[in-house]
C-alpha positions, 0 to 999 in steps of 0.5 A, a space after each residue: 154289480 156286487 161281487 156275490 152276483 158276479 160270482 154266481 154268474 161266473 159259476 153259471 157260465 162254468 156249469 154251462 160250459 161243462 154241460 156242453 162239453 159233456 154232451 159233445 164228448 158223449 157223441 164221440 168215441 172214447 179215442 176222440 175220433 169222429 164217428 163215421 157216417 153210415 150211408 143208408 142200406 141199399 136193398 135190391 128189389 125183390 124178384 118174383 120167381 116165374 114158373 117155368 113154361 110147361 114142356 110139350 110133353 106136359 101140354 100133351 099129357 092126358 087130362 083126366 076127368 074123374 077119378 084116375 082109378 075109376 074102373 071104366 076109362 072112356 077115351 073121347 076122340 072128338 074134333 073141336 069143330 064137330 057139331 055132334 061132338 059139341 052136342 055130346 059135350 053139352 047134352 050127354 056128358 053132363 048126364 054121364 058125369 053125374 051118374 058115372 064120373 062123379 060116382 067114381 065108376 068111370 073117367 073120361 079122357 079127351 083125345 084130340 082128333 082135329 079135322 081142320 085148322 080151326 079145330 087144331 087151333 082150338 085143341 092147342 088153346 085148350 092144352 095151353 090152359 092150366 090143367 085145372 081149366 082144361 075141361 071148363 075151357 073145352 065146355 065153353 068152346 063147344 058151347 060157343 062152337 058156332 061163334 068162333 068156328 065160323 069167325 072170319 079169323 078163328 084164331 083171333 076169336 079163340 084168343 078171346 076165350 083164352 083170355 077169359 080163361 086167364 091166359 095172357 096174350 103172350 101165352 096165347 101167341 106162344 101157344 099158337 106158334 108152338 109147332 111141337 104142340 101142333 105136331 103132337 096133337 096130329 100124332 094123337 089123331 094118327 094113334 086113334 086111327 091106327 090103334 082104335 080104328 077111329 074114322 069119324 067123330 065123336 068116337 068113344 073107346 071104352 077100356 082099350 076097346 072092350 066097347 066102342 061107341 060111335 056118333 051121336 048116341 043117347 045117354 042110355 047107350 053109354 049107360 048100358 055099355 058102362 054098366 057091363 064094364 063096371 060089373 
């Protein structure tokens, strides 16, 4: 190998050494110390906020069907196991709703008046449902009254309807064990007896006693009473 060739090889070797050295130097800070290795950032799992359980007062609050400012208020004292109450809710109430509630002339407020344990448990279940599902669940329970009220275990049968309404088993169990809720519903019955002299179901109190309708009555009976109060 001649001297020219050896010189070229030497220059190439020096160049490669410089390139490698610059590459290594570029990966270090200017003071020559090795950069510390950063551990991966640990992020805490996102915790989903849970809505607080409703208070007993919230569960017992009036559920208003219709415009809260409607001029006529119908207090519906009914027992969930009463056949005449079921007939009103499945046959007469839809007509009242179309003619008076949906038009803003009247509003209905359901007041629990249980006559037995099955009715009490059904009222508790409905009040533990989300407020917007209260009347739809009442409607379903009245329509299926013959099934769950005559079941060997009405509470177990009611739980199935609660699940259909979107309630978890945990919520249903807690609801059925809520003695304060049960006491509040029974107190509502006592108020109906003492204040409005309710003795049987269904009984309907219009505008704080301006009119009272008892028993299984026709749509025409309700229409006549409501029309007098609207004018």
